[in-house]
C-alpha positions in Angstrom: -18.9 40.0 0.7 -17.7 38.4 4.0 -19.9 35.4 4.0 -18.8 34.4 0.4 -16.1 32.1 -0.4 -14.1 33.0 -3.6 -13.0 30.4 -5.9 -10.0 28.3 -4.7 -9.9 30.6 -1.6 -8.0 29.1 1.3 -10.3 29.0 4.4 -7.8 31.0 6.5 -8.2 33.8 3.9 -12.1 33.7 4.5 -11.3 34.0 8.3 -9.0 37.0 7.8 -11.3 38.8 5.6 -14.3 38.3 8.3 -11.9 39.5 11.0 -11.4 42.6 9.1 -15.1 43.2 8.3 -16.5 42.4 11.8 -13.8 44.8 13.5 -12.8 42.5 16.1 -9.6 43.7 18.0 -8.5 40.3 18.9 -8.3 37.3 16.4 -9.3 35.0 19.4 -12.8 36.7 19.1 -13.1 35.8 15.5 -11.9 32.2 16.4 -14.6 32.0 19.1 -17.4 33.1 16.8 -16.4 30.8 14.0 -15.2 27.6 15.5 -16.1 28.2 19.3 -12.4 28.2 20.0 -11.0 29.6 23.2 -7.4 28.8 22.6 -5.3 28.0 19.6 -6.1 28.5 15.9 -7.1 26.2 13.0 -4.4 24.9 10.6 -4.0 26.4 7.2 -3.9 23.1 5.4 -6.3 20.7 7.2 -8.4 22.8 9.7 -10.8 21.4 12.1 -14.1 22.6 13.5 -15.8 22.9 10.1 -19.1 21.6 11.3 -19.1 24.6 13.7 -18.3 26.9 11.1 -21.0 25.9 9.0 -23.4 26.1 11.8 -22.2 29.7 12.9 -22.3 31.1 9.3 -24.9 31.2 6.9 -22.9 29.5 4.0 -24.7 28.0 1.0 -22.1 25.2 1.0 -21.8 21.7 2.0 -19.2 20.0 4.4 -17.8 18.1 1.3 -17.6 21.2 -0.8 -15.8 23.1 2.0 -13.3 20.2 2.5 -12.6 19.6 -1.3 -12.6 23.1 -2.4 -11.2 25.3 0.3 -8.9 23.1 2.1 -5.7 21.2 1.0 -7.4 17.7 1.7 -7.8 16.8 -2.0 -3.9 17.4 -2.3 -3.3 14.7 0.3 -6.3 12.1 -0.3 -4.7 10.3 -3.3 -1.8 9.2 -1.0 -3.9 7.9 2.1 -5.5 4.8 2.8 -9.2 4.6 2.7 -9.2 4.7 6.6 -6.9 7.6 6.7 -9.2 9.7 4.4 -12.3 8.8 6.5 -10.6 9.6 9.7 -9.2 13.0 8.6 -12.7 14.0 7.2 -14.2 13.3 10.8 -11.5 15.1 12.6 -11.9 18.0 10.0 -15.6 18.1 10.9 -15.2 17.7 14.6 -14.2 20.5 17.2 -10.8 21.5 17.6 -8.8 18.4 16.9 -5.1 17.7 17.7 -4.8 14.5 15.8 -5.2 15.6 12.1 -1.6 16.3 11.4 -0.5 13.0 13.1 -3.3 10.8 11.2 -2.4 12.6 8.0 1.2 11.7 8.4 2.1 15.6 8.0 3.9 15.7 11.5 6.3 12.7 11.0 7.1 13.9 7.4 10.4 15.1 6.2 8.5 18.0 4.4 7.9 20.7 6.7 4.7 22.9 6.7 5.2 26.3 5.2 4.3 28.7 8.1 4.2 31.6 5.6 1.6 32.0 3.1 2.4 33.0 -0.6 0.8 35.2 -3.2 1.0 35.6 -6.8 1.4 39.5 -7.7 -0.8 39.0 -11.0 -3.4 36.9 -9.3 -3.6 39.6 -6.7 -4.4 42.4 -9.4 -6.7 40.0 -11.0 -8.7 39.3 -7.9 -8.7 43.1 -7.1 -10.1 43.8 -10.6 -12.8 41.0 -10.4 -14.0 41.0 -6.9 -12.6 44.3 -5.3 -10.4 42.5 -2.9 -7.6 40.0 -2.8 -7.7 36.7 -1.1 -5.2 33.9 -0.4 -5.3 31.1 -2.9 -4.9 27.3 -2.0 -2.9 26.6 -5.1 -0.2 29.0 -4.0 0.1 27.4 -0.4 1.2 23.7 -1.7 4.6 22.7 -0.3 7.4 22.9 -3.0 5.2 25.2 -5.1 7.3 28.3 -5.9 5.6 29.1 -9.2 2.0 30.4 -9.8 0.7 27.7 -12.1 -1.4 30.3 -14.0 1.1 33.0 -14.8 4.4 31.3 -14.5 5.9 33.9 -12.2 7.5 33.5 -8.8 5.2 33.6 -5.7 5.8 36.2 -3.1 6.4 35.4 0.6 7.4 39.0 1.6 7.8 42.3 -0.3 11.0 42.3 -2.3 11.7 45.9 -1.4 11.4 46.3 2.4 11.2 42.4 3.2 8.1 43.1 5.1 6.3 39.9 6.1 2.6 39.3 5.1 2.0 37.6 8.5 1.2 39.6 11.7 4.1 38.3 13.8 2.1 39.1 17.2 -0.7 36.6 16.4 0.8 34.5 13.6 -2.2 34.7 11.3 -2.4 36.2 7.9 -4.0 39.5 7.3 -5.9 40.1 4.1 -3.8 40.5 1.1 -3.7 44.0 -0.3 -2.2 45.7 -3.4 0.5 47.5 -1.1 2.6 46.3 1.6 2.7 48.2 4.9 5.3 50.4 3.6 3.1 51.3 0.5 5.1 49.3 -2.1 3.0 47.9 -5.1 3.0 44.1 -4.9 1.5 43.7 -8.3 4.8 45.1 -9.9 7.1 42.6 -8.4 6.7 40.1 -11.1 9.4 37.6 -12.0 8.8 35.2 -14.8 10.1 31.7 -14.2 12.1 29.8 -16.8 12.9 26.6 -15.0 10.7 24.0 -16.5 11.2 21.8 -13.4 9.8 24.4 -11.1 6.9 25.0 -13.4 6.5 21.2 -13.6 6.0 20.7 -9.8 3.7 23.7 -9.6 1.5 22.6 -12.5 1.6 18.8 -11.2 0.6 19.9 -7.6 -2.2 22.1 -9.0 -3.5 19.1 -10.9 -3.6 16.9 -8.0 -5.3 19.8 -5.8 -8.1 20.1 -8.4 -8.9 16.4 -8.3 -6.5 14.8 -10.8 -6.2 11.6 -8.7 -9.4 11.8 -6.7 -10.3 8.2 -7.7 -6.9 6.6 -6.2 -5.8 5.8 -2.9 -2.4 5.0 -1.4 -2.7 1.3 -2.1 -3.7 1.9 -5.7 -0.9 4.4 -6.2 1.6 1.9 -4.9 0.3 -0.7 -7.3 0.9 1.7 -10.3 4.5 2.4 -9.0 5.2 -1.3 -9.0 3.6 -2.0 -12.5 5.6 1.0 -13.8 9.0 -0.3 -12.1 8.4 -3.7 -13.7 8.2 -2.3 -17.1 11.3 -0.1 -16.6 13.3 -3.2 -15.3 13.8 -1.8 -11.8 11.4 -4.5 -10.2 11.1 -8.4 -10.5 8.1 -10.0 -11.8 7.2 -11.1 -8.0 7.3 -7.4 -7.0 10.7 -6.9 -5.3 12.0 -3.4 -5.9 15.6 -2.9 -6.9 15.9 -0.2 -4.4 19.7 0.7 -5.0 19.2 0.9 -8.8 16.0 3.0 -8.2 17.8 5.5 -6.1 20.7 5.7 -8.7 18.0 6.5 -11.2 16.5 9.1 -9.1 19.7 11.0 -8.4 20.6 10.8 -12.1 17.3 12.9 -12.7 17.0 15.3 -9.8 20.2 17.3 -8.8 20.7 18.4 -5.1 20.3 22.0 -6.1 16.7 21.5 -7.4 15.7 19.4 -4.3 17.1 22.1 -2.0 14.9 24.8 -3.8 11.9 22.7 -3.0 12.9 21.7 0.5 13.2 18.0 -0.1 16.3 16.1 1.3 18.4 13.7 -0.8 17.3 10.0 -0.1 20.1 8.7 1.8 21.9 5.6 0.9 20.1 3.4 3.7 17.4 0.9 3.6 15.1 3.2 5.4 15.2 6.6 3.1 12.1 8.0 2.1 12.4 7.0 -1.4 12.7 3.2 -0.3 9.9 3.4 2.2 7.3 4.8 -0.4 8.3 1.8 -2.7 8.2 -0.8 0.2 4.3 -0.2 0.9 4.8 1.2 4.0 1.9 1.7 6.6 2.9 5.4 7.2 1.6 8.0 4.7 4.1 10.0 2.9 4.0 13.7 1.8 2.5 14.2 -1.8 5.5 16.3 -2.8 7.5 13.2 -2.5 4.9 11.1 -4.5 4.9 13.9 -7.1 8.8 13.4 -7.6 8.4 9.7 -8.0 5.6 10.1 -10.5 7.6 12.8 -12.5 10.4 10.1 -12.4 8.4 7.2 -13.9 6.1 9.1 -16.2 6.2 11.9 -18.6 3.0 13.6 -17.8 0.6 13.4 -14.6 -2.2 12.0 -16.8 -0.1 9.1 -18.1 -0.4 7.3 -14.6 -4.1 6.5 -15.5 -3.1 4.7 -18.8 -0.6 2.3 -16.7 -2.1 -1.1 -17.2 -1.4 -4.3 -15.5 2.3 -5.0 -16.1 2.0 -8.8 -15.3 3.9 -11.0 -17.8 0.7 -12.8 -18.2 -1.1 -9.8 -19.3 -4.3 -8.3 -17.5 -7.0 -10.6 -16.1 -9.2 -12.3 -15.9 -7.8 -15.5 -17.5 -9.9 -18.5 -18.6 -10.3 -21.8 -16.8 -8.8 -24.5 -19.0 -10.8 -27.6 -17.3 -12.1 -29.4 -20.5 -15.0 -31.2 -18.5 -16.3 -28.0 -16.9 -19.4 -25.9 -18.1 -17.2 -22.8 -17.9 -14.3 -24.1 -20.2 -12.4 -21.2 -21.7 -14.5 -18.7 -19.7 -12.6 -15.9 -18.1 -13.4 -16.8 -14.6 -9.7 -16.7 -12.8 -9.2 -13.0 -11.7 -5.9 -13.5 -9.7 -2.4 -15.2 -10.7 0.2 -16.1 -8.5 3.7 -15.4 -10.0 6.9 -17.1 -9.1 10.2 -17.4 -10.8 11.6 -20.5 -12.6 14.7 -21.8 -10.7 16.3 -23.0 -13.9 15.5 -20.1 -16.5 14.6 -17.4 -13.8 11.7 -16.7 -16.0 8.3 -15.6 -14.4 5.9 -18.6 -13.8 2.1 -18.0 -13.4 -0.1 -20.2 -11.4 -3.9 -20.0 -12.2 -6.4 -21.5 -10.0 -10.3 -21.7 -11.0 -12.3 -20.5 -8.1 -15.3 -22.6 -9.3 -13.9 -26.0 -9.9 -10.4 -25.8 -8.5 -8.7 -26.8 -11.7 -5.2 -25.5 -11.5 -2.5 -25.0 -13.9 0.6 -23.0 -14.7 2.8 -21.8 -17.5 6.0 -20.0 -17.9 6.1 -16.3 -19.1 6.0 -13.6 -20.3 3.2 -14.3 -22.9 4.1 -13.2 -26.3 0.6 -12.7 -27.4 -3.1 -12.7 -26.1 -3.5 -16.5 -27.5 -1.0 -17.7 -25.0 -3.8 -17.5 -22.3 -5.1 -20.6 -23.5 -1.9 -22.7 -23.1 -1.0 -25.0 -20.3 2.5 -25.6 -19.1 1.6 -28.0 -16.5 -1.5 -29.1 -14.6 -0.9 -28.8 -10.8 -4.4 -29.9 -9.7 -7.7 -31.3 -11.6 -9.9 -30.1 -8.7 -12.8 -31.8 -7.1 -15.1 -31.7 -9.9 -12.8 -33.7 -12.3 -12.0 -36.2 -9.8 -15.7 -36.8 -8.8 -16.6 -37.3 -12.4 -13.7 -39.8 -12.9 -14.7 -41.8 -9.9 -18.3 -42.0 -11.3 -17.0 -43.1 -14.9 -14.6 -45.6 -13.3 -17.5 -47.6 -11.9 -18.5 -48.5 -15.2 -16.4 -51.6 -15.9 -17.2 -51.5 -19.5 -15.0 -48.3 -20.1 -11.3 -49.1 -20.6 -8.3 -46.8 -19.7 -8.2 -45.1 -23.1 -11.9 -44.5 -23.2 -11.8 -43.0 -19.8 -8.9 -40.8 -21.0 -10.7 -39.7 -24.0 -13.7 -38.6 -21.9 -11.8 -36.8 -19.2 -9.6 -35.1 -21.8 -6.1 -36.3 -20.5 -3.4 -38.8 -20.9 -4.2 -42.6 -20.0 -1.1 -42.5 -17.5 -2.8 -39.7 -15.7 -6.1 -41.6 -15.2 -4.2 -44.6 -13.9 -2.3 -42.5 -11.4 -5.5 -41.0 -10.0 -7.2 -44.4 -9.8 -4.3 -46.0 -8.0 -4.3 -43.2 -5.6 -7.8 -43.2 -4.8 -7.7 -47.1 -4.4 -4.6 -46.6 -2.1 -6.5 -44.3 0.2 -9.5 -46.7 0.4 -7.1 -49.6 1.1 -5.4 -47.4 3.8 -8.7 -47.5 5.7 -9.3 -51.0 5.0 -5.9 -52.1 6.1 -6.4 -50.6 9.6 -9.5 -52.9 10.2 -8.0 -56.0 8.6 -4.7 -55.7 10.2 -5.1 -59.0 12.1 -6.1 -61.1 9.1 -3.1 -59.8 7.1 -0.9 -60.8 10.2 -2.3 -64.5 10.2 -2.0 -64.6 6.4 1.7 -63.7 6.8 2.2 -66.3 9.4 0.7 -69.0 7.3 2.7 -68.3 4.4 6.2 -70.2 3.8 9.1 -68.0 4.5 10.9 -69.1 1.3 8.0 -67.4 -0.8 7.7 -63.6 -1.1 4.3 -62.3 -1.1 3.6 -60.1 -4.3 1.9 -57.3 -2.1 1.5 -53.9 -3.7 2.7 -51.3 -1.2 0.4 -48.8 0.0 1.4 -45.3 -1.7 1.1 -42.1 0.3 -0.8 -39.3 -1.9 1.6 -36.5 -0.9 -0.4 -33.9 -2.5 -3.2 -34.6 -0.2 -1.1 -34.8 2.8 0.5 -31.6 1.6 -2.8 -29.9 1.8 -3.9 -31.4 4.9 -0.6 -30.3 7.0 -0.5 -26.9 5.3 -4.0 -26.3 6.8 -2.7 -27.2 10.2 0.3 -25.3 9.7 -1.5 -22.1 9.0 -3.8 -22.6 12.1 -0.7 -23.1 14.2 0.8 -19.8 13.0 -2.3 -18.0 13.7 -2.7 -19.4 17.1 1.0 -18.4 18.0 0.6 -14.9 16.6 -2.7 -14.6 18.6 -1.2 -15.7 22.0 -1.1 -13.0 24.9 2.0 -11.7 26.1 5.2 -11.0 24.5 5.4 -12.3 21.0 6.6 -15.8 20.5 9.3 -16.6 17.7 7.6 -18.5 14.9 9.9 -21.5 13.9 9.6 -24.5 12.0 10.4 -26.7 15.1 7.6 -24.7 17.3 5.0 -25.3 14.3 5.9 -28.8 14.1 5.5 -29.6 17.9 2.3 -27.6 17.9 0.8 -29.8 15.0 2.5 -32.9 16.1 4.1 -33.3 12.8 7.7 -32.4 13.7 9.3 -35.3 12.1 7.6 -35.1 8.9 8.4 -31.3 8.6 12.1 -32.3 9.3 12.4 -35.3 6.9 9.9 -34.9 4.3 9.5 -31.2 3.6 10.8 -31.6 0.1 7.6 -33.6 -0.8 5.3 -31.0 0.8 5.8 -27.9 -1.5 2.7 -26.0 0.0 4.1 -26.5 3.5 7.5 -25.5 2.6 6.1 -22.4 1.0 4.2 -21.4 3.9 6.9 -22.0 6.4 9.3 -19.8 4.2 6.8 -17.1 4.2 6.0 -17.1 8.0 9.1 -18.5 9.9 10.8 -15.5 11.3 14.4 -14.6 11.1 15.9 -13.1 14.2 15.5 -9.4 13.0 11.9 -10.2 12.0 11.1 -11.5 15.5 12.9 -8.4 17.1 10.6 -6.0 15.1 7.6 -7.8 16.2 8.7 -7.5 19.9 9.5 -3.9 19.5 6.0 -3.3 17.9 4.4 -5.0 20.8 6.4 -3.2 23.5 5.7 0.3 21.6 1.9 -0.6 21.6 2.1 -1.6 25.4 3.8 1.7 26.3 1.2 3.5 24.2 -1.9 1.7 26.0 -0.4 2.3 29.5 0.6 5.9 28.6 4.2 5.2 29.4 7.0 7.5 28.0 8.6 6.0 24.8 12.4 5.5 25.4 14.8 3.9 23.1 16.7 2.2 26.1 13.5 1.1 27.6 12.2 -0.6 24.5 15.5 -2.3 23.8 15.4 -3.8 27.4 11.8 -5.0 27.5 12.0 -6.5 23.9 15.0 -8.4 25.1 17.2 -7.6 22.1 20.5 -7.4 23.8 23.2 -4.9 23.5 24.7 -6.1 20.3 21.5 -5.3 18.2 21.9 -4.5 14.4 22.0 -1.2 13.0 18.8 -2.1 10.9 17.1 -2.4 14.4 18.4 1.0 15.4 16.9 2.5 12.3 13.6 0.6 12.8 13.2 1.7 16.4 13.8 5.3 15.2 11.2 5.0 12.6 8.5 3.6 14.9 9.3 6.1 17.7 8.7 8.8 15.0 5.5 7.2 13.9 4.4 6.9 17.5 5.0 10.6 18.3 
């Protein structure tokens, strides 16, 4: 029976059972035979050395099956990024790894790993009846789980009559569970039924995730689900800004401190860097599944309901149609992304839709009242190159008047006139550079008493906005990629880099794209300080220097009067780097 893994059996249980069957005096001998370990021991939740285990034992099981059905990997997976999932799997398959807990975010989590294994007295008796021996179940070892999800009774960590531990304190490794404790007390009789629906809910929810309930999701997708739900509940703006203080108050109204203490979860502090705010801020660091479970229970009535959460955009779910009337894909749903901003006057969401095929860009104010609203245009922001090329070709036919052109191009005559004047002005700009001397002679020959009726050359600010915006993005990229200490990104530095400082200072209101790019990338003092802190920490890590708070502050050049936010940020970064 030793080479067989039972349903939902923890890998540590399999090792304990084989240690007993093989009669090894020392657990280190068992580790050596299974994992080729000469020191240390594999972790209970995310053990390493699994490839060596499969090679040493004749198990009819694949590596993926071992990871998904006999470790806690499926419990963590939905809350990791794709890269983290890949790295953890590689480390679990490799020989003795010290990096799994750090990559998984377990080491830096506020939820501490439970060092004592738990057992359900009724499951214990059922295993003895079915298999002739008991074993440790994965489901019972999940953090925050105090109740058996099958029998709804409290799990045992020790004998209730003599307080005898199930762990061998000399080697800190579990012995095989038996029907009686070391003092011969019957464990199967120590049944205490749970009536608290919150504890039962945590147990059922955790078991649901462990059995693959959210296996199709990753951390980024879960974050999107949270934001969508928060928008529906009114705790997040249409642009994705979470109302953190209101969410915290909502959380505290649903979970009392006594319940959180039972499952060993700290209350989210009244700061900008508490664990609740960090999860809802799309942090790069992974958070413990138990914390995600509390958030999901807060936002949804049942675990399965998160899968029904659709796109909560005020403009519905995509794709959206291209509304360019002269294109061959008119009214075809080809636009997959919408940019949402907020109207400065009405504070309502404004969606901007850009066709990836023809460049036609339009916007409308939301939220949409019904599905037919997707075919309405509030404002055309850009007709796109296809529309402009066709207009230029039709305008060469001098037999076509302004109204006929507007009928063919499906727009107002004033729009045709504005675009034609704009294209002529651009051509005149090039011609005027070569004919400068001729114009100068003509002005001298003209009597001063008469004024020339010369049409001023107009600047197409839309085209200039696009051109300068591209230069700004290139300059920002160049500044960020410079070697050495990070340089603060300012409007003046960008302007000097691209040689357009004057126009950025005086004409920025005429350049909406440039203005938006600058607002998004120009750094505040705090943002620049954070970037310098990250750079110093990375340099210390590469050079294997000790990470000290005073050293980071001095090297980053923050100064003595740094804000409390910086103090929290440095603490968080140091915690991540440990």
